[in-house]
One Martini backbone bead per residue (centre of mass of N, CA, C, O) as a GRO file, in nm:
protein
  467
    1MET     BB    1   4.740  10.779   7.655
    2PRO     BB    2   4.588  10.509   7.671
    3LEU     BB    3   4.611  10.231   7.491
    4HIS     BB    4   4.305  10.167   7.444
    5GLN     BB    5   4.236  10.456   7.338
    6PHE     BB    6   4.438  10.450   7.092
    7HIS     BB    7   4.309  10.217   6.941
    8LEU     BB    8   4.025  10.323   6.912
    9THR     BB    9   4.083  10.590   6.762
   10ALA     BB   10   4.227  10.460   6.519
   11SER     BB   11   3.985  10.281   6.415
   12ILE     BB   12   3.774  10.506   6.383
   13SER     BB   13   3.928  10.700   6.180
   14SER     BB   14   3.963  10.453   5.959
   15SER     BB   15   3.677  10.438   5.893
   16SER     BB   16   3.416  10.391   5.629
   17SER     BB   17   3.185  10.470   5.803
   18PRO     BB   18   2.951  10.709   5.840
   19PHE     BB   19   2.890  10.667   6.143
   20LEU     BB   20   3.225  10.703   6.197
   21ALA     BB   21   3.244  10.972   6.103
   22PRO     BB   22   3.299  11.281   6.086
   23PRO     BB   23   3.103  11.565   6.080
   24SER     BB   24   3.193  11.667   5.796
   25ALA     BB   25   3.076  11.428   5.650
   26PHE     BB   26   2.781  11.477   5.712
   27ASN     BB   27   2.755  11.755   5.572
   28SER     BB   28   2.824  11.658   5.292
   29PHE     BB   29   2.606  11.449   5.262
   30SER     BB   30   2.350  11.636   5.304
   31SER     BB   31   2.401  11.840   5.077
   32ARG     BB   32   2.375  11.605   4.846
   33HIS     BB   33   2.108  11.472   5.028
   34LYS     BB   34   1.834  11.634   5.112
   35ASN     BB   35   1.602  11.397   5.032
   36PHE     BB   36   1.726  11.197   5.210
   37SER     BB   37   1.595  10.890   5.363
   38LEU     BB   38   1.538  10.684   5.655
   39PRO     BB   39   1.408  10.436   5.792
   40PRO     BB   40   1.295  10.347   6.073
   41ARG     BB   41   1.505  10.188   6.328
   42ASP     BB   42   1.641   9.944   6.538
   43LEU     BB   43   1.978   9.956   6.647
   44GLY     BB   44   2.035   9.914   6.923
   45ILE     BB   45   2.355   9.806   6.996
   46CYS     BB   46   2.657   9.978   6.989
   47ARG     BB   47   2.985   9.848   6.916
   48CYS     BB   48   3.314   9.930   6.995
   49VAL     BB   49   3.590   9.773   6.831
   50ALA     BB   50   3.902   9.717   6.863
   51THR     BB   51   4.169   9.699   6.667
   52PRO     BB   52   4.399   9.490   6.633
   53GLN     BB   53   4.733   9.504   6.732
   54GLU     BB   54   5.060   9.482   6.696
   55ALA     BB   55   5.280   9.371   6.896
   56LYS     BB   56   5.521   9.567   7.085
   57THR     BB   57   5.833   9.588   7.199
   58PRO     BB   58   5.943   9.752   7.444
   59THR     BB   59   6.163  10.003   7.506
   60ALA     BB   60   6.402  10.062   7.725
   61TYR     BB   61   6.484  10.290   7.929
   62LYS     BB   62   6.794  10.488   7.925
   63THR     BB   63   7.040  10.614   8.062
   64ASN     BB   64   7.367  10.800   8.093
   65VAL     BB   65   7.462  10.599   8.320
   66SER     BB   66   7.713  10.441   8.434
   67ARG     BB   67   7.829  10.158   8.542
   68ASN     BB   68   7.986  10.014   8.792
   69ALA     BB   69   8.244   9.827   8.713
   70ASN     BB   70   8.290   9.675   8.984
   71MET     BB   71   8.022   9.518   8.984
   72GLY     BB   72   8.101   9.346   8.728
   73LYS     BB   73   8.316   9.166   8.892
   74LEU     BB   74   8.121   9.016   9.029
   75GLN     BB   75   8.031   8.695   9.143
   76ALA     BB   76   7.739   8.665   9.126
   77GLY     BB   77   7.632   8.613   9.427
   78TYR     BB   78   7.601   8.630   9.731
   79LEU     BB   79   7.641   8.355   9.912
   80PHE     BB   80   7.384   8.345  10.110
   81PRO     BB   81   7.161   8.407   9.904
   82GLU     BB   82   7.228   8.154   9.735
   83VAL     BB   83   7.165   7.948   9.948
   84ALA     BB   84   6.870   8.044   9.991
   85ARG     BB   85   6.778   7.990   9.702
   86ARG     BB   86   6.833   7.677   9.708
   87ARG     BB   87   6.649   7.622   9.941
   88ASN     BB   88   6.383   7.718   9.813
   89ALA     BB   89   6.390   7.536   9.567
   90HIS     BB   90   6.376   7.276   9.739
   91LYS     BB   91   6.099   7.332   9.872
   92GLU     BB   92   5.944   7.328   9.606
   93LYS     BB   93   6.024   7.032   9.530
   94TYR     BB   94   5.981   6.966   9.867
   95PRO     BB   95   5.708   7.049  10.043
   96ASP     BB   96   5.721   6.798  10.275
   97ALA     BB   97   5.983   6.862  10.377
   98GLN     BB   98   6.236   6.876  10.632
   99VAL     BB   99   6.413   7.160  10.645
  100ILE     BB  100   6.751   7.204  10.745
  101SER     BB  101   6.938   7.479  10.883
  102LEU     BB  102   7.323   7.474  10.854
  103GLY     BB  103   7.428   7.744  10.718
  104ILE     BB  104   7.342   8.009  10.788
  105GLY     BB  105   7.456   8.219  11.059
  106ASP     BB  106   7.168   8.194  11.227
  107THR     BB  107   6.999   8.250  11.487
  108THR     BB  108   6.740   8.066  11.707
  109GLU     BB  109   6.739   8.176  11.994
  110PRO     BB  110   6.620   8.341  12.226
  111ILE     BB  111   6.620   8.625  12.380
  112PRO     BB  112   6.684   8.721  12.671
  113ASP     BB  113   6.482   8.878  12.894
  114VAL     BB  114   6.689   9.078  13.022
  115ILE     BB  115   6.706   9.221  12.744
  116THR     BB  116   6.411   9.266  12.628
  117SER     BB  117   6.314   9.435  12.873
  118SER     BB  118   6.487   9.681  12.816
  119MET     BB  119   6.377   9.735  12.534
  120SER     BB  120   6.083   9.772  12.620
  121LYS     BB  121   6.130  10.019  12.807
  122LYS     BB  122   6.234  10.198  12.589
  123CYS     BB  123   5.981  10.195  12.412
  124GLN     BB  124   5.786  10.310  12.629
  125ALA     BB  125   5.943  10.577  12.675
  126LEU     BB  126   5.889  10.693  12.383
  127SER     BB  127   5.577  10.763  12.492
  128THR     BB  128   5.721  10.993  12.643
  129LEU     BB  129   5.839  11.291  12.726
  130GLU     BB  130   6.075  11.193  12.910
  131GLY     BB  131   6.172  10.932  12.706
  132TYR     BB  132   6.221  11.080  12.466
  133SER     BB  133   6.416  11.030  12.155
  134GLY     BB  134   6.617  11.090  11.898
  135TYR     BB  135   6.885  11.162  11.802
  136GLY     BB  136   7.203  11.038  11.828
  137ALA     BB  137   7.506  10.945  11.854
  138GLU     BB  138   7.687  10.811  11.607
  139GLN     BB  139   7.890  10.655  11.824
  140GLY     BB  140   7.710  10.640  12.067
  141GLU     BB  141   7.649  10.570  12.381
  142LYS     BB  142   7.831  10.626  12.653
  143SER     BB  143   7.748  10.381  12.827
  144LEU     BB  144   7.814  10.164  12.612
  145ARG     BB  145   8.106  10.230  12.557
  146ALA     BB  146   8.192  10.178  12.853
  147ALA     BB  147   8.094   9.880  12.863
  148ILE     BB  148   8.269   9.768  12.643
  149ARG     BB  149   8.545   9.843  12.757
  150SER     BB  150   8.512   9.693  13.043
  151THR     BB  151   8.453   9.406  12.916
  152PHE     BB  152   8.686   9.382  12.662
  153TYR     BB  153   8.924   9.638  12.740
  154ALA     BB  154   9.053   9.600  13.000
  155ASP     BB  155   9.382   9.699  13.021
  156LEU     BB  156   9.434   9.785  12.684
  157GLY     BB  157   9.418  10.112  12.620
  158ILE     BB  158   9.120  10.167  12.592
  159ASN     BB  159   8.882  10.399  12.502
  160ASP     BB  160   8.565  10.515  12.476
  161ASP     BB  161   8.634  10.698  12.206
  162ASP     BB  162   8.733  10.438  12.032
  163ILE     BB  163   8.430  10.367  12.025
  164PHE     BB  164   8.194  10.237  11.772
  165VAL     BB  165   7.870  10.226  11.734
  166SER     BB  166   7.652   9.989  11.561
  167ASP     BB  167   7.482   9.766  11.311
  168GLY     BB  168   7.752   9.612  11.264
  169ALA     BB  169   8.033   9.462  11.136
  170LYS     BB  170   7.959   9.456  10.828
  171CYS     BB  171   7.910   9.756  10.803
  172ASP     BB  172   8.197   9.848  10.904
  173ILE     BB  173   8.357   9.729  10.673
  174SER     BB  174   8.251   9.926  10.463
  175ARG     BB  175   8.335  10.191  10.605
  176LEU     BB  176   8.633  10.128  10.599
  177GLN     BB  177   8.661  10.118  10.293
  178VAL     BB  178   8.599  10.418  10.260
  179VAL     BB  179   8.848  10.512  10.410
  180PHE     BB  180   9.065  10.368  10.227
  181GLY     BB  181   8.977  10.310   9.942
  182SER     BB  182   9.113  10.228   9.617
  183ASN     BB  183   9.448  10.275   9.681
  184VAL     BB  184   9.465   9.973   9.796
  185THR     BB  185   9.588   9.699   9.955
  186MET     BB  186   9.495   9.339  10.008
  187ALA     BB  187   9.426   9.098  10.268
  188VAL     BB  188   9.336   8.745  10.311
  189GLN     BB  189   9.204   8.490  10.421
  190ASP     BB  190   9.223   8.132  10.305
  191PRO     BB  191   8.949   8.131  10.421
  192SER     BB  192   8.666   8.376  10.416
  193TYR     BB  193   8.476   8.623  10.467
  194PRO     BB  194   8.312   8.769  10.178
  195ALA     BB  195   8.303   9.080  10.259
  196TYR     BB  196   8.598   9.158  10.213
  197VAL     BB  197   8.615   9.112   9.909
  198ASP     BB  198   8.353   9.244   9.793
  199SER     BB  199   8.423   9.534   9.904
  200SER     BB  200   8.684   9.560   9.742
  201VAL     BB  201   8.560   9.547   9.467
  202ILE     BB  202   8.360   9.785   9.488
  203MET     BB  203   8.604   9.993   9.554
  204GLY     BB  204   8.855   9.916   9.342
  205GLN     BB  205   9.104   9.724   9.463
  206THR     BB  206   9.066   9.536   9.216
  207GLY     BB  207   9.063   9.311   8.984
  208GLN     BB  208   8.988   9.065   8.800
  209PHE     BB  209   8.852   8.769   8.766
  210GLN     BB  210   9.020   8.445   8.797
  211THR     BB  211   8.921   8.146   8.684
  212ASP     BB  212   9.177   7.957   8.712
  213VAL     BB  213   9.205   8.050   9.045
  214GLU     BB  214   8.958   8.189   9.191
  215LYS     BB  215   9.058   8.502   9.171
  216TYR     BB  216   9.154   8.821   9.249
  217ALA     BB  217   9.316   9.069   9.153
  218ASN     BB  218   9.511   9.230   9.399
  219ILE     BB  219   9.487   8.986   9.603
  220GLU     BB  220   9.586   8.846   9.911
  221TYR     BB  221   9.589   8.500   9.956
  222MET     BB  222   9.599   8.354  10.268
  223ASN     BB  223   9.688   8.049  10.337
  224CYS     BB  224   9.448   7.818  10.510
  225THR     BB  225   9.533   7.519  10.661
  226PRO     BB  226   9.583   7.223  10.819
  227GLU     BB  227   9.901   7.229  10.777
  228ASN     BB  228   9.912   7.550  10.916
  229GLY     BB  229   9.672   7.592  11.123
  230PHE     BB  230   9.517   7.832  10.981
  231PHE     BB  231   9.803   7.993  10.936
  232PRO     BB  232   9.992   8.201  10.781
  233ASP     BB  233  10.276   8.242  10.584
  234LEU     BB  234  10.439   8.535  10.631
  235SER     BB  235  10.709   8.481  10.466
  236LYS     BB  236  10.508   8.462  10.189
  237SER     BB  237  10.391   8.745  10.239
  238PRO     BB  238  10.315   9.022  10.109
  239ARG     BB  239  10.273   9.341  10.104
  240THR     BB  240  10.005   9.528  10.257
  241ASP     BB  241   9.783   9.759  10.376
  242ILE     BB  242   9.560   9.540  10.424
  243ILE     BB  243   9.437   9.311  10.694
  244PHE     BB  244   9.226   9.050  10.708
  245PHE     BB  245   9.119   8.922  11.041
  246CYS     BB  246   8.982   8.612  11.179
  247SER     BB  247   8.915   8.557  11.539
  248PRO     BB  248   8.750   8.337  11.512
  249ASN     BB  249   8.698   8.166  11.228
  250ASN     BB  250   8.532   8.248  10.920
  251PRO     BB  251   8.480   7.903  10.867
  252THR     BB  252   8.697   7.713  11.035
  253GLY     BB  253   8.724   7.790  11.362
  254ALA     BB  254   8.990   7.910  11.402
  255ALA     BB  255   9.244   7.998  11.652
  256ALA     BB  256   9.456   8.229  11.744
  257THR     BB  257   9.740   8.262  11.894
  258ARG     BB  258   9.954   8.457  12.062
  259GLU     BB  259  10.201   8.402  11.883
  260GLN     BB  260  10.064   8.457  11.614
  261LEU     BB  261   9.963   8.750  11.670
  262THR     BB  262  10.244   8.863  11.718
  263ARG     BB  263  10.336   8.815  11.429
  264LEU     BB  264  10.119   8.983  11.291
  265VAL     BB  265  10.191   9.257  11.420
  266GLN     BB  266  10.486   9.264  11.329
  267PHE     BB  267  10.421   9.245  11.026
  268ALA     BB  268  10.273   9.517  11.018
  269LYS     BB  269  10.501   9.697  11.119
  270ASP     BB  270  10.715   9.624  10.905
  271ASN     BB  271  10.487   9.723  10.661
  272GLY     BB  272  10.271   9.939  10.737
  273SER     BB  273  10.003   9.808  10.833
  274ILE     BB  274   9.655   9.717  10.853
  275ILE     BB  275   9.442   9.570  11.087
  276VAL     BB  276   9.135   9.383  11.046
  277TYR     BB  277   8.972   9.265  11.337
  278ASP     BB  278   8.761   8.986  11.373
  279SER     BB  279   8.563   8.925  11.691
  280ALA     BB  280   8.260   8.791  11.671
  281TYR     BB  281   8.367   8.496  11.835
  282ALA     BB  282   8.521   8.527  12.113
  283LEU     BB  283   8.303   8.390  12.324
  284TYR     BB  284   8.378   8.087  12.201
  285MET     BB  285   8.624   8.053  12.353
  286SER     BB  286   8.817   7.786  12.506
  287ASP     BB  287   9.084   7.866  12.467
  288ASP     BB  288   9.393   8.039  12.556
  289ASN     BB  289   9.309   8.292  12.372
  290PRO     BB  290   9.275   8.570  12.228
  291ARG     BB  291   8.997   8.811  12.205
  292SER     BB  292   9.211   9.038  12.140
  293ILE     BB  293   9.440   9.227  11.963
  294PHE     BB  294   9.501   9.416  12.233
  295GLU     BB  295   9.673   9.188  12.381
  296ILE     BB  296   9.890   9.290  12.187
  297PRO     BB  297  10.167   9.437  12.167
  298GLY     BB  298  10.121   9.721  11.946
  299ALA     BB  299   9.826   9.710  11.818
  300ARG     BB  300   9.731  10.008  11.830
  301GLU     BB  301   9.930  10.090  11.574
  302VAL     BB  302   9.780   9.846  11.361
  303ALA     BB  303   9.471   9.829  11.474
  304ILE     BB  304   9.143   9.704  11.411
  305GLU     BB  305   8.820   9.643  11.577
  306THR     BB  306   8.552   9.410  11.519
  307SER     BB  307   8.206   9.368  11.642
  308SER     BB  308   7.928   9.169  11.804
  309PHE     BB  309   7.593   9.064  11.915
  310SER     BB  310   7.469   8.849  11.732
  311LYS     BB  311   7.614   8.565  11.853
  312TYR     BB  312   7.551   8.624  12.166
  313ALA     BB  313   7.221   8.753  12.167
  314GLY     BB  314   7.054   8.741  11.895
  315PHE     BB  315   7.119   9.017  11.687
  316THR     BB  316   7.069   8.971  11.378
  317GLY     BB  317   6.800   9.166  11.381
  318VAL     BB  318   6.869   9.406  11.562
  319ARG     BB  319   7.153   9.537  11.544
  320LEU     BB  320   7.479   9.520  11.694
  321GLY     BB  321   7.791   9.698  11.724
  322TRP     BB  322   8.160   9.740  11.691
  323THR     BB  323   8.442   9.973  11.677
  324VAL     BB  324   8.798   9.992  11.707
  325VAL     BB  325   8.993  10.309  11.711
  326PRO     BB  326   9.285  10.404  11.779
  327LYS     BB  327   9.477  10.688  11.828
  328GLU     BB  328   9.754  10.548  11.731
  329LEU     BB  329   9.639  10.529  11.458
  330LEU     BB  330   9.819  10.598  11.151
  331PHE     BB  331   9.893  10.745  10.887
  332SER     BB  332  10.156  10.834  10.682
  333ASP     BB  333  10.087  11.153  10.762
  334GLY     BB  334   9.963  11.129  11.077
  335PHE     BB  335   9.673  11.076  11.052
  336PRO     BB  336   9.391  10.984  11.206
  337VAL     BB  337   9.182  10.721  11.154
  338ALA     BB  338   8.945  10.803  11.345
  339ARG     BB  339   8.868  11.067  11.204
  340ASP     BB  340   8.776  10.938  10.938
  341PHE     BB  341   8.572  10.742  11.054
  342ASN     BB  342   8.394  10.957  11.186
  343ARG     BB  343   8.322  11.100  10.922
  344VAL     BB  344   8.177  10.854  10.790
  345VAL     BB  345   7.972  10.803  11.004
  346CYS     BB  346   7.840  11.096  11.003
  347THR     BB  347   7.756  11.064  10.689
  348CYS     BB  348   7.630  10.738  10.682
  349PHE     BB  349   7.522  10.772  10.987
  350ASN     BB  350   7.274  10.781  11.275
  351GLY     BB  351   7.294  10.542  11.436
  352ALA     BB  352   7.197  10.341  11.660
  353SER     BB  353   6.949  10.208  11.802
  354THR     BB  354   6.821  10.273  12.106
  355VAL     BB  355   6.697  10.000  12.160
  356ALA     BB  356   6.955   9.830  12.094
  357GLN     BB  357   7.131   9.977  12.310
  358ALA     BB  358   6.969   9.880  12.554
  359GLY     BB  359   7.034   9.588  12.499
  360GLY     BB  360   7.345   9.606  12.513
  361LEU     BB  361   7.354   9.700  12.813
  362ALA     BB  362   7.219   9.445  12.919
  363CYS     BB  363   7.431   9.237  12.816
  364LEU     BB  364   7.664   9.390  13.022
  365SER     BB  365   7.546   9.281  13.249
  366PRO     BB  366   7.556   9.033  13.473
  367GLU     BB  367   7.298   8.897  13.368
  368GLY     BB  368   7.355   8.919  13.067
  369LEU     BB  369   7.622   8.764  13.052
  370LYS     BB  370   7.505   8.499  13.159
  371ALA     BB  371   7.294   8.464  12.931
  372MET     BB  372   7.489   8.459  12.696
  373HIS     BB  373   7.656   8.216  12.784
  374GLU     BB  374   7.420   8.018  12.767
  375VAL     BB  375   7.370   8.044  12.469
  376ILE     BB  376   7.657   7.969  12.380
  377GLY     BB  377   7.656   7.691  12.518
  378PHE     BB  378   7.436   7.570  12.337
  379TYR     BB  379   7.591   7.594  12.066
  380LYS     BB  380   7.832   7.422  12.162
  381GLY     BB  381   7.667   7.169  12.189
  382ASN     BB  382   7.605   7.148  11.891
  383THR     BB  383   7.897   7.124  11.796
  384GLU     BB  384   7.962   6.850  11.930
  385ILE     BB  385   7.754   6.683  11.777
  386ILE     BB  386   7.867   6.736  11.493
  387MET     BB  387   8.154   6.640  11.538
  388ASP     BB  388   8.094   6.349  11.633
  389THR     BB  389   7.960   6.261  11.379
  390PHE     BB  390   8.195   6.303  11.167
  391ASN     BB  391   8.400   6.139  11.324
  392SER     BB  392   8.243   5.867  11.317
  393LEU     BB  393   8.260   5.875  10.979
  394GLY     BB  394   8.578   5.966  10.911
  395PHE     BB  395   8.618   6.264  10.924
  396LYS     BB  396   8.765   6.567  10.875
  397VAL     BB  397   8.771   6.787  11.158
  398TYR     BB  398   8.709   7.141  11.215
  399GLY     BB  399   8.677   7.325  11.471
  400GLY     BB  400   8.423   7.422  11.724
  401ARG     BB  401   8.575   7.490  11.993
  402ASN     BB  402   8.592   7.829  11.905
  403ALA     BB  403   8.323   7.778  11.734
  404PRO     BB  404   8.005   7.760  11.540
  405TYR     BB  405   8.197   7.585  11.345
  406VAL     BB  406   8.214   7.318  11.102
  407TRP     BB  407   8.498   7.174  10.925
  408VAL     BB  408   8.449   6.965  10.641
  409HIS     BB  409   8.622   6.709  10.473
  410PHE     BB  410   8.613   6.651  10.095
  411PRO     BB  411   8.821   6.505   9.918
  412GLY     BB  412   8.809   6.574   9.571
  413ARG     BB  413   8.557   6.770   9.611
  414SER     BB  414   8.297   6.961   9.550
  415SER     BB  415   8.133   7.178   9.739
  416TRP     BB  416   7.868   7.206   9.574
  417ASP     BB  417   7.822   6.906   9.549
  418VAL     BB  418   7.796   6.845   9.846
  419PHE     BB  419   7.568   7.036   9.905
  420ALA     BB  420   7.370   6.898   9.708
  421GLU     BB  421   7.371   6.616   9.826
  422ILE     BB  422   7.278   6.688  10.113
  423LEU     BB  423   7.011   6.829  10.026
  424GLU     BB  424   6.882   6.595   9.850
  425LYS     BB  425   6.917   6.350  10.077
  426THR     BB  426   6.853   6.528  10.372
  427HIS     BB  427   6.745   6.831  10.387
  428VAL     BB  428   7.032   6.985  10.439
  429VAL     BB  429   7.181   7.292  10.507
  430THR     BB  430   7.474   7.426  10.400
  431THR     BB  431   7.823   7.537  10.323
  432PRO     BB  432   8.030   7.609  10.080
  433GLY     BB  433   8.367   7.656  10.093
  434SER     BB  434   8.417   7.814   9.813
  435GLY     BB  435   8.261   8.073   9.913
  436PHE     BB  436   8.538   8.159  10.092
  437GLY     BB  437   8.727   8.048   9.876
  438PRO     BB  438   8.957   7.845   9.728
  439GLY     BB  439   9.044   7.718  10.021
  440GLY     BB  440   8.740   7.579  10.042
  441GLU     BB  441   8.783   7.356   9.875
  442GLY     BB  442   8.640   7.047   9.997
  443PHE     BB  443   8.435   7.203  10.185
  444VAL     BB  444   8.211   7.228  10.470
  445ARG     BB  445   7.984   7.421  10.647
  446VAL     BB  446   7.864   7.373  10.982
  447SER     BB  447   7.617   7.490  11.169
  448ALA     BB  448   7.510   7.560  11.526
  449PHE     BB  449   7.256   7.707  11.430
  450GLY     BB  450   7.005   7.549  11.623
  451HIS     BB  451   6.792   7.341  11.713
  452ARG     BB  452   6.836   7.057  11.883
  453GLY     BB  453   6.645   6.873  11.718
  454ASN     BB  454   6.765   6.953  11.439
  455VAL     BB  455   7.051   6.856  11.489
  456LEU     BB  456   6.985   6.561  11.551
  457GLU     BB  457   6.846   6.504  11.283
  458ALA     BB  458   7.079   6.578  11.093
  459CYS     BB  459   7.278   6.369  11.209
  460LYS     BB  460   7.108   6.124  11.133
  461ARG     BB  461   7.130   6.183  10.825
  462PHE     BB  462   7.431   6.172  10.796
  463ARG     BB  463   7.459   5.872  10.880
  464GLN     BB  464   7.287   5.756  10.653
  465LEU     BB  465   7.465   5.870  10.414
  466TYR     BB  466   7.784   5.798  10.545
  467LYS     BB  467   7.802   5.489  10.656
   0.00000   0.00000   0.00000
């Protein structure tokens, strides 16, 4: 019964008025007063008003299902939504300000027409009997897998069926975590992309968050600093089952050399570990460094590589990436890792959008590759502007040359305080370094993803603030 009806019924039933009494009351009244009559009168309109009831706070219904305890370990929100939340709050506070976002690494420039035209044709074909297709292979279309291999892994011993096309590297990181399970140990660069750590926490691979050191228990944080060239001292790193490694690195922008990656592969072999190598920014490489872990001899026995079209072609919203799991990579019992990954993919994923895959195939055509490199070149131009600005102001600046991120040092200061200062005084959004791990404290990451005019304006404001 609706609440208003309940209140009305309750108040009517409890009324002492004969007019509102139940029929039985009228029968009793008439039997005792047979000769009683009332003079006729116009009663007008009778309104029944519900008696106000004291408001009660409803008790929320609770199921008997326990919350995943690992979710309770997570600290606050995921980094980038938190940055976005603070940006939106700032916009509400200053509705007339021109807020410029150089924080979250989201692309801003249009996808080249050679790519979108192929996607459009695929969309139109879906409206015809001849061109319609439903579910595709969970691992991706054969033509796209072949194009990825020939473009990025030619002569590296990778086969087409080692490649799994997906909706992005971030999604594949979580799928890989499902493959590894909760009973593994893991290591990350510190600082590093937060999805590695957060997905490990959710899977139950970690202990509780230790506030005194700003780290989760049971994770090996491999310290990457300017002093060690942002490459960890492997001689001081204990063995772990899984090693997450990103090069060029997000957030520092540092790219590992061939000699460094050779040491990393040997370290994994010596310890029987698996490297999850994130190469999402490989095409931003300017130096003569490896763009794939599989350029290193022996890597196919110890490494997985995940990558994406997001930052190459502006596919952050389109969603398309891939992961390479070589057949040579085996678990301790000799079972191929690729077979388990394939099982997880087939269980949790129906395959990347056929429209997105058409776009990916166009990206890897000669015209598409040329267009992608032009877009990458544009962002690298932004990077140079940002680096020149902070260098001219006397800051220690890292990254930039091989990645779309500039890593600026503010020694002795809290990253979130610097983030807040820049946002409040310049209306520019950056990303606090501590959001990438304790090793990022005292740094902020400035993204090169932005329109040229916005980047120039932001740098003008940086100069006014820190001159």
